[in-house]
C-alpha positions in Angstrom: -14.7 23.2 8.2 -15.0 25.3 5.0 -17.8 23.4 3.1 -17.9 25.6 0.1 -14.1 25.5 -0.5 -14.0 21.8 0.2 -16.8 21.1 -2.3 -15.1 23.2 -5.0 -11.7 21.6 -4.4 -13.1 18.1 -4.6 -15.0 18.8 -7.8 -12.0 20.5 -9.5 -9.7 17.7 -8.6 -12.2 15.0 -9.8 -12.7 16.8 -13.1 -9.0 17.1 -13.6 -8.4 13.3 -13.6 -9.0 10.9 -16.4 -10.1 7.4 -15.8 -6.8 6.1 -17.1 -5.0 8.1 -14.4 -6.6 5.9 -11.7 -6.6 2.6 -13.5 -10.2 2.7 -14.8 -11.4 1.9 -18.3 -13.0 5.1 -19.8 -15.9 3.3 -21.6 -18.0 4.6 -24.5 -20.1 7.8 -24.6 -18.4 9.5 -21.8 -19.7 13.0 -21.3 -18.4 13.9 -17.8 -15.1 15.7 -17.8 -12.7 13.8 -15.6 -14.0 11.2 -13.2 -17.6 10.6 -12.4 -18.8 11.1 -8.8 -19.7 7.4 -8.7 -16.1 6.5 -9.7 -14.6 8.6 -6.9 -17.0 6.9 -4.4 -16.0 3.5 -5.6 -12.3 4.3 -5.4 -12.7 5.6 -1.8 -15.1 2.9 -0.6 -17.7 5.5 0.4 -21.3 5.6 -0.7 -22.2 7.7 -3.8 -24.7 9.7 -1.7 -22.0 10.6 0.8 -19.6 11.8 -1.8 -22.3 13.7 -3.7 -23.3 15.5 -0.4 -19.7 16.6 0.1 -19.6 18.2 -3.4 -23.0 19.8 -2.7 -21.8 21.3 0.6 -24.3 19.2 2.5 -22.1 16.4 3.9 -20.9 15.9 7.5 -17.3 16.6 8.4 -15.2 13.8 6.8 -13.2 11.7 9.2 -9.4 11.5 8.8 -9.8 8.0 7.5 -12.2 9.3 4.8 -9.9 12.1 3.9 -7.0 9.6 3.5 -9.1 7.7 1.1 -10.0 10.8 -0.9 -6.3 11.8 -1.0 -5.4 8.4 -2.5 -8.4 8.3 -4.9 -7.8 11.8 -6.3 -4.0 11.3 -6.5 -3.3 14.4 -4.4 0.2 15.6 -3.7 1.4 16.1 -0.2 0.7 19.9 -0.4 -2.8 19.2 -1.8 -3.4 16.6 1.0 -2.5 19.2 3.7 -4.9 21.7 2.0 -7.7 19.2 2.0 -7.2 18.4 5.7 -7.4 22.1 6.6 -10.5 22.6 4.5 -12.2 19.7 6.4 -11.2 21.1 9.8 -8.6 18.6 10.7 -4.9 18.9 11.7 -2.5 18.4 8.9 -0.6 15.1 9.1 3.0 15.3 10.0 5.5 14.8 7.2 7.8 12.2 8.6 9.4 8.9 7.5 6.3 7.2 8.7 4.0 9.4 6.6 1.6 7.0 4.9 0.6 9.5 2.1 1.2 7.4 -1.0 3.4 9.1 -3.6 1.2 9.9 -6.6 4.0 9.0 -9.0 4.1 5.5 -7.6 0.3 5.2 -7.7 0.3 6.1 -11.4 2.7 3.3 -12.1 0.7 0.9 -9.9 -2.5 1.7 -11.7 -1.0 0.5 -15.0 0.1 -2.9 -13.6 -2.8 -5.2 -14.2 -1.0 -8.5 -15.0 1.7 -8.4 -12.3 1.4 -8.4 -8.5 2.5 -5.0 -7.2 2.4 -3.2 -3.9 3.6 0.1 -2.4 5.5 -0.2 0.9 6.7 2.3 3.4 10.2 2.4 4.8 8.9 0.3 7.7 7.6 -2.4 5.4 4.0 -1.2 5.8 1.7 -2.1 2.9 0.2 1.2 1.8 -1.7 0.0 -1.3 -1.6 -3.2 -3.4 -3.2 -4.2 -6.6 -5.6 -7.2 -6.7 -3.0 -9.7 -7.7 -0.8 -8.8 -4.8 -3.7 -9.0 -2.5 -4.6 -12.4 -3.9 -1.1 -13.6 -2.9 -0.4 -11.7 0.3 -3.8 -10.7 1.6 -5.1 -7.2 2.1 -2.7 -5.9 4.8 -3.4 -2.3 3.8 -6.6 -2.4 5.8 -4.7 -3.4 9.0 -4.0 -0.8 11.7 -1.1 0.0 13.9 2.0 -2.1 13.7 0.1 -5.0 12.2 0.4 -3.2 8.8 4.2 -3.7 8.9 5.5 -6.9 7.5 8.6 -6.8 9.7 6.3 -6.6 12.8 4.0 -9.4 11.6 7.0 -11.6 10.7 8.4 -11.6 14.2 5.2 -11.5 16.2 2.7 -13.6 14.2 4.0 -17.0 13.0 1.3 -17.3 10.4 2.8 -14.3 8.5 5.6 -16.6 7.3 3.3 -19.0 5.5 3.7 -17.1 2.2 7.4 -18.1 2.1 8.9 -21.6 1.9 10.5 -22.6 5.3 14.0 -22.8 3.8 13.7 -19.1 2.8 12.6 -17.8 6.3 16.1 -17.0 7.5 17.0 -14.9 4.4 13.6 -13.1 4.6 14.0 -12.3 8.3 17.5 -10.9 7.8 16.3 -8.8 4.8 13.5 -7.3 6.8 15.7 -6.4 9.8 18.4 -4.9 7.5 15.7 -2.7 5.9 14.4 -1.6 9.2 18.0 -0.8 10.3 18.3 1.5 7.3 15.1 3.3 8.2 16.2 3.5 11.8 19.5 5.0 10.7 17.8 7.6 8.5 15.2 8.8 11.0 16.7 8.2 14.4 15.8 6.5 17.7 12.9 8.9 18.4 11.1 8.2 15.1 8.4 5.6 14.3 11.3 3.3 13.2 12.8 3.7 16.6 9.5 2.9 18.3 9.1 -0.3 16.1 12.6 -1.4 17.0 11.9 -1.0 20.7 8.6 -3.0 20.4 10.3 -5.8 18.6 13.4 -5.9 20.9 11.0 -6.4 23.8 8.9 -9.0 22.2 11.1 -11.2 20.0 14.3 -12.9 20.8 14.9 -13.7 17.2 14.6 -10.1 16.2 17.0 -9.1 19.0 19.6 -11.5 17.7 19.4 -10.3 14.1 19.3 -6.6 15.2 22.6 -7.1 17.0 24.3 -8.1 13.7 24.0 -4.5 12.4 23.2 -5.5 8.9 22.0 -2.5 6.9 20.4 -2.5 3.5 17.3 -1.3 1.7 17.2 -4.6 -0.2 14.6 -6.7 -1.8 15.7 -10.2 -3.0 15.9 -10.3 -6.8 14.1 -13.7 -6.8 11.4 -15.0 -4.5 9.3 -18.1 -4.1 5.9 -17.3 -2.8 3.5 -20.0 -1.5 -0.2 -19.6 -2.3 -2.7 -21.8 -0.5 -4.6 -22.7 -3.7 -2.1 -22.6 -6.6 1.1 -23.6 -4.7 4.6 -22.1 -5.1 5.0 -19.1 -7.4 8.5 -18.1 -8.5 8.9 -14.4 -9.3 11.6 -11.8 -9.9 11.4 -8.6 -8.0 11.8 -5.1 -9.4 11.7 -2.0 -7.1 11.1 1.6 -7.8 11.8 4.1 -4.9 10.6 7.6 -4.3 13.4 10.2 -4.4 13.6 10.3 -0.6 13.6 6.5 -0.4 10.6 6.6 2.0 8.4 4.5 -0.2 8.9 1.7 -2.7 6.9 0.1 -5.5 7.6 -3.6 -5.5 6.6 -5.4 -8.7 6.7 -9.2 -8.9 7.1 -10.8 -12.4 7.3 -14.5 -13.4 9.6 -15.7 -16.1 7.8 -15.7 -19.5 6.3 -19.0 -20.4 6.9 -20.4 -16.9 4.5 -22.3 -14.6 4.5 -19.3 -12.3 3.1 -17.1 -15.2 0.3 -19.6 -15.7 -0.5 -19.5 -11.9 -0.6 -15.7 -11.9 -2.9 -15.7 -14.9 -5.1 -18.1 -13.0 -5.3 -15.8 -10.1 -6.1 -12.9 -12.4 -9.0 -14.8 -14.0 -10.4 -16.1 -10.7 -9.9 -12.8 -9.0 -8.8 -12.3 -5.4 -12.2 -12.7 -3.8 -11.9 -16.5 -3.6 -8.5 -16.3 -1.9 -8.4 -13.1 0.1 -10.2 -14.5 3.1 -7.6 -17.2 3.5 -4.6 -15.0 2.7 -5.9 -12.1 4.8 -5.4 -14.0 8.0 -1.7 -14.2 7.5 
């Protein structure tokens, strides 16, 4: 672990960011160039003291989980991420289709979406990051580990995962998830993480096995969805998707029709915040 270089790298990347780059309000009388240390700590979920010690070359070796949080908070590119891991004395993560390093370009767009539910998904339907409105509706699945982070896995293994969709839309959603996984499988091969997920689901779900045999292939997101929230009820939204250049990640934005009842419901969620609902939604 190169403490001196790590400290200098973190400081320079922190000072190179503006609050607006990470979705924060600058506030008056700002003297610090870039982000404050307290702001980085908040974005990563670590204590201020812990982060300060890293910049002062006094901290312990960060875990890989902590490094992943720093990568996201500081909006590091894949090359910068690899460099950070090396400075901290860890092996560099493999760059594969299953790489969960969130594309900084998508994060910049997500940071500016405050009034619409939005989330970034991997090619395997894993929630990599979500804004607070999306978390209020879907729960915070970004904190899950293993295959439980993947919507397609949860859909076929955990019946509760389907509660966010009306029963009459379950078949379409199931086919869409399988078709998307088929596209990822075709792009990365049988020995990839996509292949591993397919083998797990083939062994554990008869429904998945039947749909998989149809060979439907598409990276598709329905252009209209009805989502069911336990407190505010059905919410009708349109879906817009922005992909990274290599199609490995997608930013999904959900927008209600202007002046609709759904718009009022999303505004209600924005006012109340996700804290009142996340505990219920997070169990899905």
